C-alpha positions in Angstrom: -6.1 16.7 -52.2 -9.0 15.5 -54.3 -11.7 13.0 -53.0 -14.4 11.2 -54.6 -18.1 11.1 -53.5 -20.3 8.3 -55.2 -23.9 8.7 -55.2 -25.9 5.5 -55.4 -29.4 3.9 -54.5 -28.6 1.5 -52.0 -25.7 2.8 -50.4 -25.1 0.2 -47.5 -25.1 -2.4 -50.4 -22.7 -0.3 -52.1 -20.1 0.2 -49.2 -20.3 -3.5 -48.5 -19.1 -4.2 -52.2 -16.5 -1.5 -52.3 -15.2 -2.6 -48.8 -14.8 -6.2 -50.4 -13.3 -5.0 -53.6 -11.1 -2.6 -52.2 -10.3 -3.4 -48.7 -12.0 -0.4 -47.4 -12.8 0.6 -43.7 -15.9 2.4 -42.9 -14.8 5.4 -40.9 -17.0 8.4 -39.6 -20.4 8.3 -41.1 -23.9 9.6 -40.5 -27.1 7.6 -41.4 -30.4 8.8 -42.7 -33.4 7.5 -40.7 -34.0 4.8 -43.5 -30.6 3.2 -42.8 -28.9 4.5 -46.0 -25.8 6.8 -45.9 -26.2 10.6 -45.6 -22.4 10.7 -45.6 -19.8 8.2 -45.3 -15.8 8.0 -45.3 -14.3 5.0 -46.7 -10.4 4.7 -46.4 -7.8 2.0 -47.0 -4.5 1.8 -44.8 -5.6 5.1 -43.1 -5.9 7.0 -46.3 -9.1 8.5 -47.6 -10.6 6.6 -50.5 -14.0 7.8 -51.3 -17.2 8.9 -49.9 -20.6 7.0 -50.6 -24.0 8.9 -50.1 -27.4 7.5 -50.8 -28.7 9.3 -54.1 -32.1 11.2 -54.0 -34.6 10.5 -56.5 -34.8 7.6 -58.9 -32.6 9.2 -61.7 -29.9 11.2 -59.6 -27.4 8.3 -59.5 -27.6 7.9 -63.2 -27.1 11.3 -64.0 -24.8 12.6 -61.3 -23.0 9.6 -59.9 -19.7 11.3 -58.7 -18.7 14.5 -57.3 -15.1 15.7 -56.6 -14.2 16.7 -53.3 -11.3 19.2 -52.6 -10.0 20.0 -49.2 -8.4 23.4 -48.7 -5.8 25.0 -46.3 -8.0 28.0 -45.5 -11.1 29.9 -45.9 -9.6 32.5 -48.5 -8.5 29.6 -50.8 -12.1 27.7 -50.6 -13.8 31.3 -51.2 -11.6 31.9 -54.4 -12.2 28.3 -55.7 -15.9 28.9 -55.2 -16.0 32.3 -57.0 -14.1 30.7 -60.2 -16.2 27.6 -60.2 -19.6 29.6 -59.5 -19.0 31.8 -62.7 -21.3 30.4 -65.2 -22.1 27.6 -62.9 -24.8 26.7 -60.3 -24.4 27.0 -56.7 -25.9 23.8 -54.8 -25.0 24.6 -51.2 -23.7 28.3 -50.3 -20.6 28.5 -48.2 -21.4 27.5 -44.5 -20.6 25.3 -41.8 -21.5 21.6 -41.7 -21.5 19.1 -38.8 -18.3 17.7 -40.0 -16.4 20.8 -41.6 -16.1 24.2 -40.2 -16.6 25.5 -43.9 -17.8 23.8 -47.1 -19.6 24.7 -50.0 -21.3 22.7 -53.3 -21.2 24.0 -56.8 -21.6 22.6 -60.3 -19.1 24.2 -62.7 -20.4 25.5 -66.2 -19.2 22.1 -67.5 -21.5 20.2 -64.9 -18.7 18.8 -62.7 -20.1 18.9 -59.1 -17.4 20.1 -56.5 -17.8 19.8 -52.9 -15.2 22.3 -51.3 -14.1 22.0 -47.6 -11.7 22.9 -45.0 -10.3 20.1 -43.2 -13.0 17.8 -41.6 -14.1 16.9 -38.0 -16.4 14.8 -36.2 -19.8 16.6 -35.1 -21.1 16.3 -31.7 -22.6 13.1 -31.0 -26.5 12.7 -31.6 -26.5 14.9 -35.0 -28.6 13.6 -37.5 -29.6 14.8 -40.7 -33.0 16.5 -41.4 -35.2 14.8 -43.7 
């Protein structure tokens, strides 16, 4: 499964727009302290549609607006993809655990495509907030 992550300035407004345009439901999400989205999951008819994240910096959303996400069956497959994509690319987040995934990594391949690699997601314990 490939997922799409959209980086924007003004993530709450973008989510409302996409909900109205595509009939999406906001599922699991984590807010930044300023009310923008650190992570969001939008779905349609119970099926994942995309993720919307608040872009950092003034030009990030203009330069790197999309991230492709791939969910793997097991850690071995994830590690293999990470090695291949990292060769000649840039590791943006080493393989590790996140509050919503037991194993995830982020890499920009040698062509500039950003990939978020993860094992099936789960919801973190109540009370988790991103460090800013």
